[in-house]
C-alpha positions as CSV (number, residue, x, y, z in Angstrom):
1,M,10.2,67.4,-34.7
2,Y,6.3,66.9,-34.5
3,R,5.1,63.6,-34.9
4,T,3.0,64.2,-38.4
5,R,6.1,65.8,-39.9
6,E,8.1,63.0,-38.8
7,E,5.8,61.0,-40.9
8,Q,6.0,63.5,-43.8
9,L,9.8,63.7,-43.6
10,K,9.8,59.8,-44.1
11,A,7.7,60.1,-47.1
12,L,10.5,62.7,-48.5
13,N,13.0,60.3,-48.0
14,E,11.2,57.3,-49.3
15,I,11.1,59.4,-52.5
16,Y,14.6,60.6,-52.3
17,E,16.0,56.8,-51.9
18,K,14.1,55.3,-55.0
19,K,16.4,54.5,-58.2
20,R,14.7,57.1,-60.2
21,N,14.1,60.8,-61.0
22,S,11.0,62.1,-59.0
23,I,8.9,65.3,-59.0
24,T,7.0,65.7,-55.8
25,V,4.5,68.3,-54.8
26,L,4.6,69.6,-51.6
27,Y,1.7,72.1,-50.6
28,G,-0.3,73.9,-47.6
29,R,-1.3,77.3,-46.5
30,D,1.3,80.0,-45.9
31,G,2.9,79.3,-42.5
32,I,2.3,75.6,-42.1
33,G,6.0,74.8,-42.3
34,K,6.5,73.6,-45.7
35,T,10.2,75.0,-46.1
36,E,10.8,74.1,-42.5
37,L,10.2,70.2,-43.4
38,V,12.1,70.8,-46.5
39,R,15.1,72.5,-44.8
40,T,15.0,69.4,-42.3
41,F,15.0,67.3,-45.0
42,N,17.9,68.9,-47.0
43,K,20.4,68.1,-44.2
44,N,23.4,66.5,-45.3
45,K,22.1,66.1,-48.9
46,R,22.8,68.0,-52.0
47,Y,20.3,70.7,-53.1
48,F,19.4,73.9,-54.8
49,Y,16.7,76.1,-53.5
50,F,14.8,79.0,-55.3
51,N,12.1,81.0,-53.7
52,C,10.0,82.0,-57.0
53,P,8.8,86.1,-56.7
54,S,6.2,86.9,-58.8
55,L,7.5,88.4,-61.5
56,S,7.3,88.3,-65.5
57,L,9.5,85.8,-67.1
58,K,12.2,87.8,-68.2
59,E,12.3,89.7,-64.6
60,L,12.1,85.9,-63.2
61,F,15.1,84.4,-65.1
62,I,17.0,87.5,-64.2
63,C,16.5,87.2,-60.6
64,L,17.0,83.1,-60.7
65,K,20.5,83.9,-62.7
66,S,21.7,86.6,-60.1
67,Q,20.9,84.1,-57.1
68,I,23.0,81.2,-59.0
69,N,26.0,83.8,-59.6
70,I,25.8,84.9,-56.1
71,L,26.6,81.0,-55.2
72,N,29.0,80.6,-58.0
73,K,31.1,84.0,-58.2
74,D,34.1,82.1,-59.7
75,N,32.2,80.7,-62.4
76,P,28.9,82.8,-63.2
77,L,26.3,81.6,-65.5
78,T,26.3,83.2,-69.0
79,D,23.8,85.3,-70.5
80,E,23.4,82.8,-73.5
81,T,22.3,80.1,-71.1
82,S,20.4,82.1,-68.5
83,N,16.9,82.4,-70.2
84,N,16.8,78.5,-71.1
85,L,15.5,76.6,-68.1
86,I,17.1,73.4,-69.4
87,S,20.5,75.0,-69.9
88,V,20.0,76.6,-66.1
89,L,19.2,73.0,-65.2
90,E,22.4,71.6,-66.1
91,Y,24.4,74.5,-64.7
92,I,22.8,74.1,-61.6
93,Y,23.6,70.3,-61.3
94,T,27.0,71.1,-62.4
95,N,27.9,73.8,-60.0
96,T,26.1,72.6,-57.0
97,D,28.5,71.0,-54.4
98,G,28.5,67.8,-53.7
99,E,27.9,64.6,-55.5
100,G,25.2,62.4,-56.1
101,K,21.2,62.8,-56.2
102,I,20.3,66.9,-56.1
103,N,17.3,68.1,-54.8
104,I,16.1,70.9,-56.9
105,I,13.4,72.9,-54.7
106,I,11.1,75.6,-56.4
107,D,9.0,77.3,-53.9
108,E,6.1,79.1,-54.6
109,F,6.3,77.3,-57.9
110,Q,2.9,78.0,-59.1
111,L,4.4,81.7,-59.6
112,F,6.7,79.9,-62.2
113,V,3.9,78.2,-63.9
114,K,1.9,81.3,-64.3
115,V,4.6,82.7,-66.7
116,Y,6.0,79.9,-68.0
117,E,3.7,76.7,-68.7
118,K,6.6,74.7,-69.9
119,L,7.9,74.2,-66.6
120,I,6.9,70.7,-65.6
121,N,7.7,69.6,-69.2
122,D,11.5,71.1,-69.1
123,F,11.9,69.2,-65.7
124,I,10.7,66.0,-67.5
125,I,13.0,66.6,-70.6
126,F,16.0,67.3,-68.3
127,S,15.3,64.1,-66.2
128,K,15.1,62.1,-69.5
129,N,18.8,62.9,-70.1
130,K,20.9,59.7,-69.2
131,D,23.5,61.7,-67.8
132,Y,21.0,62.7,-65.0
133,E,19.5,59.5,-64.5
134,N,18.7,58.6,-61.0
135,K,20.3,62.1,-59.7
136,L,17.2,64.3,-59.6
137,N,14.8,64.9,-57.2
138,F,12.7,68.1,-57.8
139,I,10.6,69.3,-55.1
140,L,7.3,71.9,-56.0
141,I,6.4,73.7,-53.2
142,S,3.2,76.0,-53.2
143,S,1.0,77.9,-50.8
144,D,-1.7,78.4,-53.0
145,V,-4.3,75.6,-52.0
146,K,-6.8,76.5,-54.2
147,W,-4.8,76.6,-57.1
148,V,-3.1,73.1,-56.6
149,E,-6.3,71.4,-55.6
150,T,-8.8,73.1,-58.5
151,Q,-6.2,74.6,-61.4
152,M,-2.9,73.0,-61.2
153,A,-3.9,70.1,-63.5
154,Q,-5.6,72.3,-66.1
155,D,-2.6,75.0,-66.3
156,I,0.0,72.2,-66.4
157,G,-1.7,69.7,-68.4
158,P,-0.5,66.1,-69.0
159,A,2.8,66.8,-67.7
160,V,0.9,66.4,-64.2
161,L,1.1,62.8,-64.5
162,A,4.6,62.8,-64.0
163,F,4.1,63.7,-60.4
164,S,5.6,61.0,-58.2
165,R,3.5,62.1,-55.2
166,I,1.5,65.1,-54.1
167,I,1.9,66.1,-50.5
168,K,-0.5,68.2,-48.4
169,L,0.7,69.7,-45.6
170,K,-2.0,70.3,-42.8
171,E,-2.3,72.0,-39.6
172,F,-0.6,70.2,-36.4
173,D,-3.2,68.4,-34.3
174,I,-3.4,69.2,-30.6
175,V,-1.6,66.0,-29.5
176,D,1.4,67.1,-31.6
177,L,1.6,70.6,-29.9
178,I,1.7,68.8,-26.4
179,G,5.6,68.0,-27.1
180,A,6.2,71.1,-28.9
181,K,5.4,73.5,-25.7
182,P,6.6,71.3,-22.8
183,Q,5.8,74.2,-20.3
184,L,2.5,74.2,-20.8
185,D,-0.3,71.7,-19.3
186,I,-2.7,69.7,-21.4
187,D,-5.4,72.3,-20.4
188,D,-2.9,75.1,-21.8
189,T,-2.1,73.7,-24.7
190,I,-6.2,73.4,-25.7
191,R,-6.6,77.0,-24.8
192,M,-3.4,77.9,-27.2
193,Y,-4.9,75.7,-29.9
194,S,-8.3,77.0,-29.8
195,V,-7.1,80.7,-30.8
196,F,-4.0,79.8,-32.7
197,G,-4.6,76.6,-34.3
198,G,-1.9,74.3,-35.4
199,V,-0.3,76.6,-37.9
200,A,3.4,76.1,-37.3
201,S,4.4,80.1,-37.5
202,Y,1.9,81.3,-35.0
203,I,2.9,78.2,-32.5
204,N,6.3,79.5,-33.0
205,L,5.3,83.2,-32.0
206,Y,3.8,81.7,-29.0
207,N,5.6,82.7,-25.7
208,E,5.0,79.6,-23.0
209,N,6.6,81.8,-20.5
210,K,4.1,84.4,-20.9
211,S,0.4,84.1,-19.9
212,F,-2.2,83.0,-22.3
213,K,-4.0,86.2,-22.3
214,D,-0.6,88.3,-22.7
215,N,0.4,86.3,-25.6
216,I,-3.0,86.9,-27.2
217,I,-2.9,90.9,-26.5
218,K,0.9,90.9,-27.5
219,L,0.3,88.8,-31.0
220,A,-3.3,89.7,-31.9
221,L,-4.9,92.8,-30.3
222,N,-2.0,95.3,-30.5
223,K,-2.1,97.1,-33.8
224,D,1.8,96.1,-34.2
225,G,1.1,92.6,-33.3
226,V,2.0,89.9,-35.8
227,L,-1.3,88.7,-36.2
228,F,-3.5,91.5,-35.8
229,H,-4.0,91.8,-39.7
230,E,-3.3,87.9,-40.3
231,A,-7.1,87.3,-41.0
232,S,-7.7,90.0,-43.7
233,R,-4.2,89.3,-45.1
234,L,-5.4,85.5,-45.6
235,L,-8.8,86.4,-47.0
236,K,-7.5,89.3,-49.5
237,N,-4.8,86.6,-51.0
238,D,-7.7,84.7,-52.4
239,L,-10.7,86.3,-52.3
240,R,-12.4,89.6,-53.7
241,E,-15.6,91.0,-52.1
242,L,-14.4,91.1,-48.6
243,S,-16.9,92.6,-47.1
244,Q,-19.2,89.9,-47.8
245,Y,-16.8,87.4,-46.8
246,N,-16.3,89.1,-43.2
247,A,-20.1,89.0,-43.0
248,I,-20.3,85.2,-43.8
249,L,-17.4,84.4,-41.3
250,C,-19.1,86.8,-38.5
251,A,-22.3,84.7,-38.8
252,M,-20.6,81.3,-38.7
253,A,-18.4,82.0,-35.9
254,A,-21.5,83.3,-34.2
255,G,-22.7,79.6,-34.7
256,N,-24.9,79.9,-37.7
257,T,-23.9,76.5,-38.9
258,K,-26.7,75.8,-41.7
259,L,-27.1,77.5,-45.1
260,N,-30.8,78.9,-44.0
261,D,-29.2,80.4,-40.7
262,L,-26.7,82.3,-42.6
263,Y,-29.3,83.5,-45.4
264,E,-31.4,84.8,-42.4
265,R,-28.4,86.5,-40.6
266,T,-26.8,87.9,-43.8
267,D,-29.6,88.7,-46.4
268,F,-27.5,87.3,-49.2
269,S,-29.4,85.2,-51.7
270,R,-28.8,81.2,-50.9
271,A,-26.9,80.9,-54.4
272,K,-24.7,83.6,-53.4
273,I,-23.8,82.5,-49.8
274,S,-23.1,78.7,-51.3
275,V,-20.4,80.3,-53.7
276,Y,-19.2,82.2,-50.8
277,L,-19.0,78.9,-49.0
278,K,-17.4,77.0,-51.7
279,N,-14.4,79.6,-52.1
280,L,-14.0,79.6,-48.4
281,I,-13.8,75.5,-48.5
282,D,-11.3,75.9,-51.3
283,I,-8.6,78.0,-49.6
284,D,-9.2,75.6,-46.1
285,I,-10.9,78.1,-44.0
286,V,-14.5,76.5,-44.1
287,E,-15.4,73.0,-44.2
288,K,-18.7,71.0,-44.4
289,Y,-19.6,68.3,-42.6
290,F,-22.0,65.7,-41.6
291,S,-23.0,63.2,-39.0
292,L,-21.1,60.0,-39.2
293,D,-23.1,57.2,-40.9
294,I,-24.5,55.5,-38.1
295,G,-27.9,55.3,-36.2
296,S,-30.9,57.4,-37.5
297,Y,-30.0,59.8,-40.2
298,A,-33.6,61.0,-40.0
299,N,-32.8,62.7,-36.7
300,T,-29.8,64.7,-37.9
301,K,-28.9,67.9,-39.0
302,K,-28.0,68.0,-42.8
303,G,-25.5,70.2,-44.8
304,L,-23.3,71.9,-41.7
305,Y,-20.7,74.3,-42.1
306,R,-17.9,75.6,-39.6
307,I,-14.8,77.6,-39.7
308,K,-12.2,75.1,-39.6
309,D,-9.1,77.7,-39.1
310,N,-8.8,78.3,-35.6
311,F,-7.6,81.8,-35.7
312,I,-10.1,83.1,-38.2
313,N,-13.0,81.3,-35.8
314,F,-11.5,83.7,-32.9
315,W,-10.9,86.6,-34.7
316,Y,-14.2,87.0,-36.2
317,R,-16.2,85.3,-33.2
318,C,-14.3,87.5,-30.2
319,V,-12.3,90.3,-32.1
320,Y,-13.8,91.5,-35.5
321,P,-17.4,92.3,-34.6
322,Y,-16.0,94.7,-31.6
323,I,-12.9,96.0,-33.3
324,S,-14.2,99.8,-33.0
325,F,-13.9,99.3,-29.0
326,L,-10.5,98.2,-29.6
327,E,-9.6,101.4,-31.2
328,F,-10.2,103.6,-27.9
329,S,-9.4,100.9,-25.4
330,D,-6.6,99.3,-23.7
331,P,-6.0,95.6,-25.2
332,S,-5.9,94.2,-21.7
333,N,-9.4,95.9,-21.0
334,F,-10.8,94.6,-24.3
335,Y,-9.6,90.7,-23.4
336,D,-11.6,90.9,-20.1
337,S,-14.8,92.7,-21.4
338,H,-14.8,91.2,-24.9
339,I,-12.9,88.1,-25.5
340,K,-12.4,86.3,-21.8
341,D,-16.3,85.2,-21.3
342,Q,-16.6,84.0,-25.2
343,L,-13.6,81.7,-25.1
344,E,-14.9,79.0,-23.0
345,E,-16.9,77.8,-25.7
346,L,-13.9,77.4,-28.3
347,F,-12.1,75.6,-25.2
348,K,-14.7,73.1,-25.4
349,I,-15.0,72.6,-28.9
350,N,-11.1,71.8,-29.3
351,Y,-11.2,69.8,-25.9
352,V,-13.5,67.4,-27.9
353,N,-11.1,67.4,-30.8
354,F,-8.3,66.5,-28.4
355,C,-10.0,63.6,-27.0
356,R,-11.0,62.3,-30.5
357,E,-7.5,62.3,-31.4
358,Y,-6.4,60.6,-28.2
359,L,-8.9,58.1,-28.7
360,I,-7.7,57.5,-32.1
361,L,-4.1,57.0,-31.2
362,L,-5.2,54.8,-28.1
363,I,-7.0,52.4,-30.9
364,K,-3.9,52.7,-33.4
365,Y,-1.5,51.4,-30.7
366,K,-3.8,48.4,-29.5
367,K,-4.5,50.4,-26.0
368,I,-8.2,49.9,-26.9
369,D,-9.5,46.4,-28.4
370,F,-11.5,48.3,-31.3
371,E,-10.8,47.9,-35.3
372,Y,-11.1,51.7,-36.4
373,V,-12.8,52.4,-39.5
374,K,-13.8,56.1,-39.5
375,S,-14.7,58.8,-37.0
376,G,-16.9,61.9,-36.5
377,G,-19.6,62.9,-34.4
378,W,-23.4,62.8,-34.4
379,Y,-25.3,66.1,-34.9
380,G,-28.9,65.9,-33.8
381,K,-32.0,68.1,-34.2
382,S,-31.8,68.2,-30.2
383,G,-28.2,67.7,-29.1
384,N,-24.9,66.1,-30.1
385,I,-22.8,63.5,-29.4
386,D,-19.1,64.4,-29.5
387,I,-17.3,61.4,-30.9
388,C,-18.5,58.8,-32.6
389,I,-15.9,56.0,-33.8
390,K,-17.1,53.4,-36.4
391,G,-15.6,49.7,-36.1
392,N,-15.1,47.3,-39.1
393,E,-18.0,45.1,-38.0
394,G,-20.4,47.7,-37.0
395,E,-19.2,48.7,-33.5
396,V,-19.9,51.7,-32.5
397,L,-17.2,53.7,-29.9
398,I,-18.6,56.6,-28.2
399,G,-16.7,59.6,-26.6
400,S,-18.5,62.3,-24.4
401,C,-16.1,65.0,-23.1
402,K,-16.8,67.6,-20.6
403,W,-14.4,70.6,-20.4
404,E,-16.1,72.8,-17.5
405,G,-17.1,71.0,-14.0
406,M,-17.0,67.6,-12.9
407,Y,-18.9,65.0,-15.1
408,G,-22.0,64.0,-13.2
409,E,-25.1,61.6,-13.6
410,K,-27.0,64.5,-15.1
411,D,-24.3,64.6,-18.2
412,L,-24.3,60.8,-18.6
413,N,-28.1,60.4,-18.4
414,M,-28.2,63.7,-21.6
415,L,-25.7,61.4,-23.4
416,L,-27.8,58.2,-22.9
417,D,-31.0,60.2,-24.5
418,E,-29.0,61.5,-27.3
419,L,-28.0,57.8,-28.1
420,K,-31.5,56.8,-28.2
421,E,-32.6,59.6,-30.2
422,A,-30.0,58.9,-32.5
423,K,-30.8,55.2,-32.4
424,I,-27.4,54.1,-31.9
425,K,-26.3,51.1,-29.7
426,A,-22.9,51.8,-28.4
427,T,-20.4,48.8,-28.0
428,K,-18.0,51.1,-25.5
429,I,-18.6,54.6,-23.9
430,I,-15.4,56.5,-22.9
431,L,-16.0,59.4,-20.9
432,F,-13.9,62.2,-20.7
433,S,-13.9,65.3,-18.1
434,S,-11.1,67.8,-17.7
435,E,-12.0,68.4,-13.9
436,G,-12.9,64.7,-13.1
437,F,-15.9,62.6,-12.2
438,T,-18.5,62.8,-9.5
439,R,-18.7,59.6,-7.3
440,D,-22.0,58.4,-8.8
441,I,-20.2,58.1,-12.3
442,I,-17.3,56.2,-11.1
443,T,-19.4,53.9,-9.5
444,V,-21.4,53.3,-13.0
445,A,-18.0,52.9,-14.5
446,E,-16.7,50.0,-11.8
447,K,-20.0,48.1,-12.6
448,N,-20.1,48.3,-16.3
449,S,-17.1,47.3,-18.4
450,S,-18.1,48.8,-21.3
451,V,-17.7,52.2,-19.8
452,T,-14.3,54.1,-19.3
453,L,-13.4,57.1,-17.5
454,I,-10.7,59.1,-18.7
455,E,-9.5,62.5,-16.9
456,N,-6.4,64.7,-17.7
457,S,-3.9,63.4,-15.3
458,D,-4.7,60.0,-17.5
459,F,-3.3,61.3,-20.6
């Protein structure tokens, strides 16, 4: 299992082991691995699972009753109790194999809440029955990130206070994926992540026995590919005015990161762009980011936006603007002519992300003597600093990353210039290079203990 999922599995087990009834919300975007995590959690435990369809309340209860009766043909649920949720819960508890605490899992529970707002209240009432004391563990799963984060509390009301914990499943990070595809080296893992991100369902589709190019062609460029319509599907689920969102995402994927840049590119009003960006942030497609609060704030760019979903970024940068060419060309030729050259910029970005994750792990496991507080980048008006990590007493660890070519004296001088402009005094400098270091940089590191060199073989 992935490292981050082990942490979340541990959290679920800690809740389960407590001597009280619990209600846990587990949410995250579609395909992130929520149901798979719960499937693993359920092993050797007593459980009932219901994937809630989008139906009217009457049809929903009919569907729930049908599933229960398939599992219990010898003792079916009667019509008299099938429309009363508490009676249904009593039946589930009594007629589910096993003894002791039961996991009752409702997947896409927001669909249940939308037609039956008393859902959580009924769980609470049922949990207070002394016959079921310390025997119930409700797990409510949702793929509707926006609803959970912005609407759930309003729709459920005070009953939301009964939740034991709300756990958000995020994408796997690059370090997680290194062990998931053991046939891929670090460079290939970064390439895979740069296009498919850390979405579990995408990664499971990736065939490590085929080339990177062949995977992109099969999954995303062929019309019958699983991911060919994925971008529009994700956006249609939550957003109206799809053409405007397409325009915003194309502009962002092309490198327009400031509100004014998007205004000039799209001709939409700034107020409208702000609304679109907020909606994209709410569904975890876009994020707003800032320079880490070190050095000179005056020299930084302010209020920057970027696409955080790697597949969406890939699609709107490399495919969507040229989709008409794909209609009448071979996908392999399309890859060579419209995609291949643009990918290096995506690889560079995600090499930085990987190096940052790696540094944080080194600090966590005491391989670097540094007390971590928070991390980020520094985005200046004339250039950027890839990795900035702030210590608990004002120390600053700087990371600089080079994906293509050997890291040389010119690269180091550029970094030193940026540090000077940012007015950042680095306690430690760690240089990363995918293709190694020139002799002059090696000499610098040998003479200066505050400079460390890391290349891919060191990982």
